[in-house]
BAMARKE-891095 format. One line per field, with one value per residue (C-alpha): x, y, z. Coordinates in steps of 0.5 Angstrom, whole numbers, m for minus. Each point is the difference from the previous one (the first is absolute). Layout:
<nodes>
px <- (X,...) $
py <- (Y,...) $
pz <- (Z,...) $
</nodes>
This chain:
<nodes>
px <- (m35,m7,m4,m4,m5,1,m4,m1,0,m6,3,6,m5,m3,7,1,m5,m2,m7,m6,m6,m5,m7,m3,m5,2,m2,m5,0,3,m5,1,5,m5,m3,7,2,4,3,4,5,m2,7,5,5,7,4,m7,m2,m7,m5,m4,m2,m5,m3,m6,m6,m1,m5,m4,1,m1,3,6,5,m3,0,m6,m1,0,m4,m8,m3,m3,m6,m2,m5,m5,m5,0,m5,0,m2,0,2,4,3,2,m1,4,0,1,6,3,6,3,5,3,7,5,m4,m5,m4,m6,m4,m7,m3,2,m3,1,m3,m5,5,5,6,0,m1,m1,3,m3,2,5,4,5,5,5,5,6,3,m4,m5,m4,m6,m4,m6,m3,2,m1,2,0,0,2,6,2,1,m3,0,0,m2,4,3,5,5,4,6,1,7,4,m3,m3,m6,m4,m6,m3,m6,0,3,m1,2,1,m2,8,1,2,m2,0,m1,m2,2,3,4,5,4,3,m2,m5,m7,0,8,0,7,1,m5,1,m5,m1,m4,m1,4,0,1,2,1,1,7,1,0,m3,m1,m1,m2,0,3,1,3,m4,4,m5,m6,5,3,7,2,m3,2,m4,1,4,m1,1,0,m7,4,7,1,6,m2,4,0,4,3,2,5,5,2,6,4,8,5,5,m6,m5,m8,0,m7,m1,m5,m1,m5,m1,m2,m4,3,m3,m1,7,3,0,4,1,3,4,0,4,0,6,0,8,2,m5,m4,0,m3,m1,m3,m1,m3,m3,m2,m2,m1,m1,7,4,m2,5,0,4,2,4,0,4,1,3,6,m2,2,2,4,6,m5,1,m6,m2,m3,m3,m2,m2,m2,m3,m2,m2,m2,0,2,m3,m3,8,4,m1,3,1,2,2,3,2,4,m1,5,4,1,m5,m6,m4,3,m3,m6,m3,m1,m7,m3,4,6,6,7,7,1,m5,0,2,m1,m3,m2,m1,m3,m2,m3,m1,m2,7,3,1,5,0,4,1,3,1,2,m2,0,4,m3,5,m4,3,0,3,m5,5,5,0,m3,6,2,m7,m1,0,m6,m1,m2,m6,2,7,2,7,m1,5,5,2,0,m2,m7,m1,m1,2,m6,m1,1,m2,m2,m2,m3,m2,m3,m4,m2,m4,m1,3,m4,m5,8,5,m1,5,1,5,2,4,1,4,2,3,1,2,m1,0,7,3,7,3,m3,5,m1,3,m7,m1,8,2,6,4,4,4,5,m1,4,5,m1,4,m4,m6,m6,m7,m5,m2,m4,m5,m3,m5,2,m4,m2,m4,m2,m2,m4,m2,m3,m3,m3,m4,m4,m2,m5,m4,m5,m5,m5,6,6,3,7,2,7,1,7,1,7,0,6,0,5,3,2,2,2,3,1,8,2,5,5,m1,1,5,5,5,0,m6,m2,m8,m1,2,m6,m5,m6,m4,0,m6,m3,m2,m3,m5,m5,m2,m6,m3,m7,m3,m5,m5,m7,m2,m6,m4,m7,2,m5,2,m5,m6,1,2,6,4,7,5,7,4,8,4,6,3,7,3,6,4,7,5,1,5,m4,5,1,m8,m3,m6,m3,m6,m5,4,m2,1,m7,m1,0,m7,m4,m2,8,1,m4,3,6,3,2,0,m6,2,5,6,2,m1,2,4,m4,1,m6,m5,m6,m4,m5,m7,m7,m6,m7,m7,m6,m7,m4,m6,3,7,2,6,0,8,6,8,5,8,6,7,5,6,6,4,5,2,m2,4,m5,m1,m6,4,7,3,2,m5,7,2,m6,5,6,4,m1,8,0,2,m4,m7,m3,m1,8,0,0,m6,0,1,m7,m6,m4,m6,5,2,m4,m2,m8,m5,m5,m5,m7,m7,m6,m6,m8,m5,m7,m3,m7,m3,1,6,7,7,6,8,6,8,7,3,8,1,7,1,m8,m2,m7,3,m8,m7,m7,m5,m8,m6,m6,m8,m7,m6,m7,m1,5,6,6,7,7,6,7,8,6,6,6,7,5,5,3,2,6,6,2,m2,5,1,m5,m1,2,1,m8,2,1,m8,m3,4,m3,m7,m2,2,m2,m3,m4,m7,m4,m8,m6,m7,m7,m6,m8,m7,m4,m8,m3,m7,m4,2,7,7,7,7,5,8,8,6,5,8,3,7,m1,m5,m4,m7,0,m8,m5,m8,m6,m7,m8,m5,m8,m3,m8,m4,1,6,6,6,7,5,7,7,6,8,5,7,2,5,m1,4,7,3,2,7,3,3,4,m4,m7,m4,m2,m7,m3,m5,m7,m6,m6,m7,m8,m5,m7,m5,m8,m4,m8,m1,m3,2,7,5,6,6,8,m2,2,m2,7,3,m4,0,8,1,m4,m2,m7,m3,m6,m4,m7,m7) $
py <- (190,m1,m6,m2,m6,m6,m3,m8,m4,m5,m4,m1,m4,m4,m2,m3,m5,m3,m4,m1,2,1,m2,6,4,5,7,3,1,8,5,4,5,5,m1,1,7,m3,6,0,3,5,0,m4,4,m1,m5,m3,m7,0,2,2,2,1,6,1,5,6,0,5,0,6,m2,m4,3,m2,m7,m4,0,8,0,1,m7,3,m6,1,m6,0,m3,m1,m3,0,m5,0,m8,m1,7,4,m3,4,m2,3,1,3,4,0,6,1,4,m3,m6,m2,m6,m2,m6,m2,m1,2,m2,3,m3,4,0,4,m6,m4,2,m5,1,m4,0,4,2,5,4,5,3,4,m5,m6,m3,m6,m3,m6,m4,2,2,2,6,0,7,0,m5,4,m7,m2,m8,0,m6,m1,6,3,6,5,3,6,3,m7,m3,m6,m4,m6,m3,m5,m4,4,7,2,6,m2,5,1,3,m7,m2,m8,m3,m7,m4,6,2,6,2,7,m3,4,m2,m4,m3,m6,0,m2,0,m2,m4,0,m5,6,7,5,7,4,7,3,m5,1,m8,m5,m8,m5,m7,m6,5,m2,3,m1,1,1,m3,m7,0,m1,1,m1,4,m2,7,7,7,6,8,4,7,3,m2,m5,m8,m6,m5,m2,5,m1,m6,0,m6,0,m5,2,m5,0,0,m4,1,6,1,5,1,7,m1,7,1,6,1,6,7,2,m7,m5,m7,m3,m6,m3,m8,m2,m6,m1,m6,0,3,m1,4,6,5,7,5,7,4,7,5,7,5,8,1,m6,m5,m6,m7,m6,m6,m6,m6,m7,m6,m6,m3,2,m6,4,5,m5,m2,6,3,8,5,7,6,6,6,7,4,7,6,6,3,7,5,1,m7,m6,m7,m6,m7,m4,m6,m6,m6,m7,m6,0,4,m4,0,5,m3,m8,2,7,6,m1,3,6,2,m3,5,m2,5,m1,6,0,6,3,8,7,5,7,6,7,5,0,m5,m7,m4,m8,m5,m7,m6,m3,m6,m6,m6,m1,m6,m3,m6,m7,m2,m6,m6,m6,1,m3,1,2,5,4,7,0,1,6,0,4,7,m1,6,m1,m5,m5,6,m1,7,m4,m1,6,8,5,2,6,1,5,5,8,4,7,3,7,4,7,6,6,4,m2,0,m3,m6,m4,m8,m3,m7,m4,m6,m4,m8,m6,m5,m6,m8,m2,m4,m3,2,m7,m3,0,1,3,3,5,1,7,m2,2,6,5,5,7,3,4,m1,m6,m4,3,m5,0,m6,m3,m5,2,m7,2,5,3,7,6,5,7,3,8,3,7,4,5,0,7,m1,6,m3,3,m2,0,m2,m3,1,m4,0,m4,m1,m5,m2,m7,m2,m8,m2,m6,m5,m6,m6,m5,m8,0,m6,m4,m1,9,m1,m4,4,5,4,2,6,m1,5,5,m1,5,m3,6,3,6,2,7,2,5,m2,6,0,4,m1,5,m1,4,m3,3,m1,1,m2,m4,m5,m7,0,3,m3,5,m1,5,m1,0,1,0,1,m2,1,m3,1,m4,0,m5,2,m7,m2,m5,m7,m4,m1,m1,m7,0,m7,3,4,3,m2,3,1,m4,7,1,5,4,0,6,5,m3,1,m6,m6,m3,m3,m1,4,m3,3,6,0,6,3,7,0,4,m4,3,m3,1,m2,1,m2,0,1,0,7,m3,m5,2,m7,m1,m3,m1,2,0,1,0,2,m1,2,4,m1,5,m5,m7,m4,m3,m4,m6,m5,m5,m3,m7,0,3,1,5,5,0,1,6,6,0,m7,m1,m7,5,1,7,0,m2,3,2,m3,m7,2,m3,3,1,5,4,0,8,m1,m6,m4,4,m2,0,m1,0,m1,0,m2,m1,m1,0,m8,0,2,0,1,0,2,m1,1,1,1,4,m1,m7,0,m5,0,m1,m2,1,m2,1,m3,0,0,m1,0,m2,2,m7,m1,m2,1,0,1,0,2,m1,2,1,1,m1,4,m1,8,m3,m5,0,m1,7,5,7,5,m3,m7,m4,0,m7,m3,1,m6,m4,4,2,m8,m3,m6,4,5,0,0,m3,1,m2,0,m1,1,m1,m2,0,m7,2,4,m6,m3,3,m2,2,0,3,m3,4,m2,0,2,0,m8,m2,m2,1,4,m1,m4,2,m3,1,m1,2,0,5,1,3,m6,m4,1,m5,2,m5,2,m3,3,m2,5,0,m1,5,6,4,m3,m1,m7,m2,0,m6,m1,6,m2,1,m6,m1,3,m4,1,m1,m1,0,m1,4,m1,5,m1,5,m1,7,1,m6,m1,m3,m5,1,4,7,3,6,3,m3,2,7,0,m3,2,8,1,m6,1,m4,0,1) $
pz <- (104,m1,1,m6,0,0,m6,1,m6,1,m6,4,5,m4,m3,6,0,m8,1,m5,m1,7,1,3,m4,m6,1,m4,m7,m2,m2,m7,0,m1,7,3,m1,m6,m5,m7,m2,m6,m1,4,4,m2,4,2,0,3,m6,5,7,6,1,5,m3,4,6,3,7,4,6,m3,5,6,3,m1,8,0,m8,0,m3,m7,m4,m7,m3,m4,5,8,4,8,5,7,0,m7,0,m6,m6,m6,m7,m7,m1,7,1,7,2,6,1,m5,m1,m6,m1,m4,m2,m2,7,7,6,6,7,4,6,m5,2,m6,m9,m4,m7,m7,m7,m4,6,0,5,m1,3,m1,m5,1,m3,2,m3,2,m1,8,7,7,4,8,0,8,m1,m6,m3,m7,m4,m7,m5,m7,0,m4,2,m4,3,m4,2,1,m6,3,m1,2,2,6,2,6,3,8,4,6,6,2,m7,m4,m6,m2,m6,m2,m6,m2,m6,m2,m6,m3,m7,m4,0,m6,1,5,m1,8,6,7,3,7,5,5,0,5,0,6,m2,6,1,m8,m1,m4,3,m6,1,m5,m5,m7,m6,m7,m7,m5,4,2,7,0,8,7,6,7,3,m1,2,m5,1,m2,0,1,7,1,1,2,m6,m7,m4,m7,m2,m4,m5,m4,m4,0,m4,7,5,m3,2,5,4,5,4,5,6,2,8,2,8,2,m3,1,m3,m4,m3,m6,m1,m6,1,m8,m4,m4,m4,m1,7,5,5,1,6,0,6,m1,6,m2,6,0,5,2,0,m3,m5,m3,m3,1,m5,1,m4,0,m4,3,m4,m7,m4,m7,5,3,5,4,4,m3,3,m1,6,m2,7,m2,5,0,6,2,7,m2,m6,m2,3,m4,m1,m4,0,m6,1,m7,1,m3,1,m7,m6,m4,3,m4,m6,1,4,m2,5,2,4,0,m6,m1,m1,m1,6,6,5,7,4,6,m2,5,m4,3,m5,3,m6,m5,4,m1,5,m1,5,m4,2,m7,m4,m5,m2,m7,m3,m6,m2,m2,m7,0,2,m1,6,6,6,4,m5,0,2,7,4,3,9,1,3,m1,m4,0,m6,2,0,m7,m4,m7,4,4,m2,5,5,2,9,0,m6,3,m5,0,m6,m1,m6,0,m5,2,m5,m6,m4,5,4,4,2,4,2,6,1,5,m1,2,m5,4,m3,7,m1,6,0,1,m7,m6,m7,m6,m2,5,2,m2,m4,m7,4,m4,2,m1,m6,3,7,2,6,m1,m2,m4,m2,m6,3,5,2,5,5,5,m1,2,m5,1,m6,m2,m5,0,m6,m3,m6,m4,m5,m4,m5,m5,m5,m5,3,6,4,6,4,5,4,5,4,2,5,3,6,1,7,m3,4,m4,1,m1,m4,5,m5,0,7,0,m5,4,m7,1,3,1,5,m5,m5,0,4,0,m8,m1,m7,m1,m7,m2,m5,m5,m5,m4,m4,m5,m6,m4,m3,m7,m2,m7,m3,m6,m5,m3,m6,3,7,5,5,5,m1,5,0,6,0,7,2,7,3,5,4,6,1,0,7,3,2,0,7,1,m1,m5,3,4,m4,m6,m8,m6,m4,m7,m5,m2,m3,6,2,m5,5,6,4,3,m3,6,5,7,5,m1,m6,m4,m6,m4,m6,m4,m6,m4,m2,m6,m1,m5,1,m5,1,m3,4,m2,1,2,6,1,m1,m2,m7,m2,3,m2,6,m2,5,0,5,m2,6,1,4,0,5,6,4,m3,0,m4,1,m3,8,6,4,m5,3,6,m2,2,m4,m1,m2,m8,m1,2,m6,0,0,m7,m6,m2,m7,5,5,m1,m5,4,5,m6,m5,m1,m1,2,m4,m4,4,m3,3,m5,1,m5,2,m7,3,7,m1,m4,3,0,5,m2,3,m3,2,m6,0,m5,0,m1,m4,4,5,8,2,m3,3,m5,1,m4,4,m3,3,m3,2,1,5,m4,2,m4,3,m6,3,m1,6,m1,5,m3,5,m5,2,7,m3,2,m7,m3,2,m1,m2,m8,1,m7,m2,m3,7,2,m3,4,7,m2,0,6,4,5,m5,0,m7,2,m4,2,m1,4,m1,4,m6,2,m5,1,6,4,m2,0,m2,4,m4,2,m3,2,m4,0,m7,2,4,m5,7,1,7,2,m3,2,m2,3,m2,4,0,4,2,4,5,0,m4,m2,m1,m3,m1,m2,2,m3,3,1,7,2,m5,3,m2,m6,m2,m2,m7,m1,m7,m4,3,6,5,1,6,5,m1,5,m4,3,0,4,0,3,1,2,2,1,7,3,m1,m4,0,m4,m1,0,m6,0,2,m4,m7,3,1,m7,m5,0,m1,4,5,3,m3,4) $
</nodes>
């Protein structure tokens, strides 16, 4: 973590007090643009909304690298007069140079004692990226202070300009302006300016203090504030940050006003007072600290008696800490928890990111050359937001207790904690072509239950007698056993590459050993016929994982019309073998899952992720990729890839059964799916080859591209899944995206049996209630140099429902920006609606309106919409 400068919103301060105009005098009128170093672009750069920029001219400063105190004073003048009484009088265009400072005036008078200088007429002072112009001025050489009257200033890099009736630099270095103005608008633009009665700038502290402040929009005063403080540089300053303002259907008007407190160089604090119209007042606090050996953040928020959520109090805590005990030894703490499952859904996640799994982890890590050792205590708070807003308060999702990891001892609410997990990983090269890797892990999985607690959700039940072994039993419903697991996986990789080919062989041995401590059902314990001691509570799994990958690169020069290209033909063969290993007595409840089949699976050995399951496979993948490359830039113009798996044996480890307990049946149990005749086993397990996979990329032009992937079952002649997108970008900053996604998963249905099911059955399974068939369009459309339009619509073709609608309009100028955004989306988009009488039920929607107003260089008000637009609309970037 590193501290970022706190950018105080002056506008936020102004919003606190609304008032009429002030009787204070107006600052001097601004000078013409040509006198303020303003340059207009011949051709405005792409993405730039300012039509010009400030540019300081080159100055003849022989000692620019020296400080004024150490540099010589160089004076040029048309005429010089000297008098012992009046001192030195210079006129006729006087230039003064001292170190990095340049000054010129019509006349300069230097007192006889050389302590004071008077400057008159067209006074100009330059230093670094600062320009000062004034009618006259006075400079006290001994005190290093000066005063300018009727002054105009430009700070080039910050794009700030303004004027004041008087500017003083005091002997302590502070600068004071009286009846002054400040804006970041172009010289001929009066969109807004800040007018202050007295402005004090302290460069040493990096702060500015403004008194009697008025915000003028188009020369009309709209807000008044008696005082506020703002930063002059990147140093952190106490003050108000950007507020967040929005309206949503369920919460109403939502106003969040962060307050930043710079407590010390090594730590700071931000307060998050928040008013939610329909819910109440929420308070938040974030403390950050940064020290030589550690750093961290602490965030806590609390909403008392939410009026919408059953009048229950709601809270969120997030603790993060990182530290190092030595260069090799580091540690970290992450602990996040909320009061209820629907907290992020209802209240958002400001200022942190929300998640369905909140990490709770303490970790110690040691690294030494090729070895890494980690010791961790880890768990998650798994959130399942409540969908029903009409249930009674006593039926609502129960509130969690702070720092209570047991989650009311309910297996449905709590995932497994790893208390502890020790992992050792190592990898190194034996030679240029041969390398090794090993992973060792020992983990204790616990749900932190009390033995006295009862409930079917975590009891180990459904004991079955082992076929052929009277009196021996095994478990088909594990519930939530307390478990230790040892995992070991050594492996070696051999690889040889040539310019025209490669061969890569890999061999790994995966071993898992379990020590299970079940929560036995009281009924099973009381049943004298059940011999619980016969259950194998120390099962193990050992399986080799072998793969061989090879490919060839064939290139030739070709011409399409008169256009030359490099044509590449890349055949590829991939083989994998994992034998079937019985795992019926191993619970698959910790971290085992089957991967969804996609194009990457063609060249991957494992069908599973995690370490609870290793699925059998014996396959050869044949693939072919063709490319067209530019011979000048090497850019890929077009590519097309096709691949298919050919199975050498049926799969026995399944990722889908109508009853999940089938995975725990004994291999001799006649009800087990893989003991059924081959014609009665699921199609996905006995098909002789996979669906055909296609990948197609076509960059029609550097601005226009098409991307598509497709899995197509060549037996049923039906699409299993597809994803395609067209993207267009124009030099005028137009971005347009069109896309379509389809996911069927029909091949995993129990109703499709045998290697060659009846093709007419495909229609019954290819367009199920859970299938996804969606199209979307999004775009960014500049209307001119300042106006932009944002649009997005995603539509569910199957359910005939708009999933997400976004429409926004932005005006962006050199000195201010406004965004108005409307969004209406399905509230719980990750869950399919119910199918009732052949029609899908409508889902709850979440409409909202967001307004964001920014006065550049001053601050802003409104909901931060950049992250929303960047995530939802490809090609969106904020313009300068």
